[in-house]
C-alpha positions in Angstrom: 46.0 74.7 81.6 44.6 71.4 80.5 47.2 69.1 79.2 46.4 67.3 75.8 46.4 63.6 76.1 49.0 61.9 74.0 47.8 59.2 71.6 48.2 55.7 72.9 50.7 53.9 70.6 49.4 50.9 68.8 50.5 47.5 70.0 53.0 45.4 68.2 50.5 42.6 67.5 48.0 45.1 65.9 50.8 46.4 63.6 51.7 42.8 62.6 48.1 42.0 61.7 47.8 45.2 59.6 51.1 44.5 57.8 50.1 40.9 57.0 46.7 42.1 55.7 48.5 44.6 53.5 50.8 41.9 52.2 47.9 39.6 51.4 46.1 42.4 49.6 49.2 43.3 47.6 49.7 39.6 46.7 46.0 39.2 45.7 46.3 42.3 43.5 49.6 40.9 42.0 47.9 37.6 41.2 45.0 39.3 39.5 47.4 41.4 37.5 49.5 38.4 36.4 46.4 36.4 35.5 45.1 39.3 33.5 48.4 39.7 31.6 48.5 35.9 30.8 44.8 35.9 29.7 45.4 39.0 27.5 48.5 37.3 25.9 46.5 34.2 25.1 43.6 36.2 23.8 45.9 38.2 21.5 47.5 35.0 20.3 44.2 33.3 19.5 42.7 36.5 17.9 45.7 37.1 15.6 44.6 34.7 12.8 41.1 36.3 12.8 42.5 39.8 12.7 45.0 38.8 10.1 42.2 37.3 7.9 40.0 40.4 8.2 42.7 43.0 7.6 44.2 41.0 4.7 40.8 40.8 3.0 41.1 44.5 2.4 44.5 44.2 0.6 44.9 44.4 -3.2 45.8 41.2 -5.0 49.3 42.4 -5.9 50.1 43.1 -2.2 48.8 39.7 -1.1 50.8 37.9 -3.8 54.0 39.8 -2.8 53.5 38.9 0.9 52.2 35.3 0.7 52.8 34.1 -2.8 55.8 32.0 -1.8 53.6 30.0 0.6 51.2 28.8 -2.2 53.8 28.6 -4.9 54.2 25.2 -6.7 56.9 23.7 -8.9 56.6 22.2 -12.4 55.2 18.9 -11.1 52.6 20.6 -9.0 54.4 20.0 -5.7 55.1 22.6 -3.0 58.2 24.8 -3.2 60.6 25.2 -0.3 60.2 28.6 1.3 63.7 30.0 1.5 62.7 33.4 3.0 60.5 34.5 5.9 56.9 35.2 5.1 55.9 38.8 5.6 52.8 38.9 7.9 51.1 42.2 7.5 48.2 43.3 9.7 47.8 46.8 8.1 47.4 47.0 4.3 49.4 49.6 2.4 46.2 50.7 0.7 42.7 49.6 1.6 41.0 47.9 -1.3 37.5 46.4 -1.7 38.3 44.6 -4.9 38.2 41.2 -3.2 34.7 41.7 -1.8 33.5 43.2 -5.1 34.7 40.0 -6.9 33.1 37.7 -4.3 29.8 39.5 -4.0 29.2 40.7 -7.5 31.5 39.3 -10.1 31.7 35.6 -8.9 28.2 34.4 -7.8 29.5 30.9 -7.3 30.9 31.9 -3.9 27.6 33.2 -2.7 26.0 30.1 -4.1 28.3 28.0 -1.9 27.5 30.2 1.0 23.8 29.5 0.6 24.7 25.8 0.2 26.2 26.0 3.7 23.0 27.6 5.0 20.8 25.0 3.4 22.9 22.1 4.7 23.4 23.4 8.3 20.0 25.0 9.0 17.8 21.9 8.9 20.4 19.9 10.8 20.4 22.4 13.7 16.6 22.7 13.9 15.7 19.0 13.6 18.6 17.7 15.6 17.4 19.9 18.5 13.8 18.7 18.1 14.9 15.1 18.0 17.3 15.6 20.9 14.8 17.2 23.2 12.3 14.5 22.6 14.9 11.7 23.1 16.4 13.4 26.1 13.0 13.7 27.8 12.5 10.0 27.3 15.9 9.1 28.6 15.6 11.4 31.7 11.9 10.5 32.4 11.9 6.8 32.3 14.2 4.2 33.9 15.0 0.7 32.7 17.8 -1.6 31.4 16.8 -1.0 27.8 17.1 2.7 28.3 20.5 2.3 29.8 21.7 0.2 26.9 20.5 2.7 24.3 21.9 5.6 26.2 25.3 3.8 26.5 25.2 3.2 22.8 24.6 7.0 22.3 27.7 7.7 24.4 29.8 5.3 22.4 28.7 6.9 19.1 29.5 10.3 20.5 33.0 9.3 21.4 33.7 8.1 17.9 35.0 10.7 15.4 32.9 11.3 12.3 35.6 9.8 10.1 35.0 6.4 11.7 31.3 6.4 10.7 31.9 8.0 7.3 32.1 4.8 5.3 29.0 3.2 7.0 27.1 6.4 6.3 28.2 6.3 2.6 27.1 2.6 2.3 23.7 3.3 4.0 23.2 6.5 1.8 23.9 4.4 -1.3 21.5 1.7 -0.2 18.8 4.3 0.5 19.4 6.0 -2.9 20.1 9.4 -1.3 23.7 9.6 -2.2 24.7 12.9 -3.9 21.6 14.6 -2.3 21.3 16.8 0.7 19.6 14.0 2.6 22.9 12.1 2.8 24.2 15.1 4.9 20.9 15.9 6.8 20.0 12.4 8.1 23.3 11.6 9.9 23.4 15.2 11.3 19.8 15.2 12.5 20.3 12.0 14.5 23.7 12.9 15.9 24.0 11.8 19.5 25.9 14.9 20.9 22.8 17.0 21.6 21.0 14.0 23.0 23.7 13.4 25.5 24.1 17.1 26.5 20.3 17.6 27.0 19.8 14.3 28.8 22.3 15.3 31.5 20.4 18.6 32.0 16.9 17.1 32.1 18.1 14.5 34.7 18.9 17.4 37.0 15.3 18.7 37.1 13.8 17.8 40.5 11.4 14.9 40.2 9.2 16.6 42.8 8.4 19.3 40.2 7.4 16.7 37.6 5.3 14.8 40.2 3.6 18.0 41.2 2.7 18.7 37.6 1.3 15.2 37.2 -0.8 15.6 40.4 -2.2 18.8 38.9 -3.3 16.9 35.8 -0.6 17.7 33.4 0.2 15.1 30.7 3.5 14.1 29.4 3.3 16.5 26.5 2.5 19.4 28.9 5.4 18.4 31.2 7.8 18.3 28.3 6.6 21.6 26.7 5.9 23.7 29.8 8.4 22.4 32.3 11.4 20.7 30.7 11.9 22.9 27.7 11.9 26.2 29.7 14.2 24.9 32.3 16.6 23.6 29.6 16.6 26.7 27.5 20.2 27.5 28.3 21.3 24.0 27.4 19.3 24.0 24.2 20.9 27.3 23.1 24.3 26.0 24.0 23.7 22.8 22.0 22.4 24.9 19.0 25.5 27.1 19.0 27.9 24.1 19.2 26.1 22.1 16.6 25.9 25.0 14.2 29.7 25.7 14.5 30.5 22.0 14.1 28.5 21.5 10.9 29.2 25.0 9.5 32.9 23.9 9.3 32.3 20.4 7.9 34.5 19.3 5.0 34.7 15.5 4.9 31.0 14.8 4.6 30.3 17.0 1.5 33.5 15.7 -0.2 32.5 12.1 0.3 28.7 12.1 0.1 28.2 14.9 -2.5 30.0 14.3 -5.8 28.6 17.4 -7.5 30.8 20.5 -6.8 27.8 22.8 -7.2 26.3 21.4 -4.0 29.4 21.8 -1.9 29.4 24.3 0.9 31.7 27.2 1.3 33.9 25.3 3.8 35.0 23.0 1.0 36.2 25.9 -1.1 38.3 27.2 1.8 40.0 23.8 2.0 41.0 24.1 -1.7 42.9 27.4 -1.8 45.3 27.7 -4.7 47.9 30.4 -5.6 45.5 32.4 -7.7 42.8 32.8 -5.1 44.7 33.9 -2.0 43.0 37.3 -1.9 39.6 35.9 -2.6 40.1 33.3 0.2 40.7 36.0 2.7 37.5 37.8 1.7 35.5 34.6 1.6 36.8 33.5 4.9 35.8 36.8 6.5 32.2 36.5 5.1 32.2 32.9 6.2 33.0 33.9 9.8 30.2 36.4 10.1 27.3 33.9 10.9 29.4 32.1 13.6 30.5 35.4 15.2 26.9 36.8 15.2 25.5 33.6 16.6 28.1 33.5 19.3 27.8 37.1 20.3 24.0 36.8 20.4 24.0 33.6 22.3 27.0 34.1 24.5 24.9 34.6 27.6 22.8 31.5 26.9 26.0 29.5 26.1 27.6 30.4 29.5 24.3 29.8 31.3 23.9 26.4 29.6 27.5 25.3 30.5 27.4 26.6 34.2 23.8 25.9 35.0 23.5 22.8 37.2 19.8 22.2 36.6 16.8 22.5 39.0 14.7 25.6 39.7 16.3 29.0 39.7 15.2 31.4 42.5 
């Protein structure tokens, strides 16, 4: 009879290598699990105010007043009252009610008017700021010189300054140009804001000069290089700038309050900053409607936003 060969036992070194590989794999899985749990916790923490706003917009006025009335209560002199008890945060309404949306959309047209004021104020700023920024960025990226460096440095200084610093000069200039209390006092500073210029200039500088020189050899002019080479390569950066500029000016409060004295021309963001005790329920509904454009633009342009932030310029393969 033929004897079966016994399996050769594995060496001790091979077992140690396998054990260390298993330990590394378990540790990598554990790190991914811990990072996922931490990211999920932060995501839930940041999403709680949005979820609270949306769910509370479907509550009745009586339920909202019973839950949050003490937060907005005032004393006889108009000051705030000390909150002696815990505020009841409710994410699920006892009874779903659309009364707040009916009031906002049908019974109180002033809220929709302020919503369209926001659109009228922000839309031209986004469009013309991108047009101005792409043209200026092309000039900064295409040509070299001391004057260009000084002007670009001035752009960076202006970008580092908060808007509150330039608010008084903008007010004085608007008064001198006789555009105070008009939309132009909001449009002009927004259209020539340096943020988009700085962002797009950094991207256009990463376009290889060999590509631009090849286009010039083929007979392309500056306008053709700008329109057919620079703009397509910077599409992600342009979309990123559009999203960031829209969100920034969609939430502006100080500019309309200072430069527009007529309350009828104020955007919806100003109303949200002036919530009183009798409009808590309406504020939740208005805030939900106010978030819709930002959410839609972000969801639609998320891919472009990520591409614009991570793209390092040059030609993609």
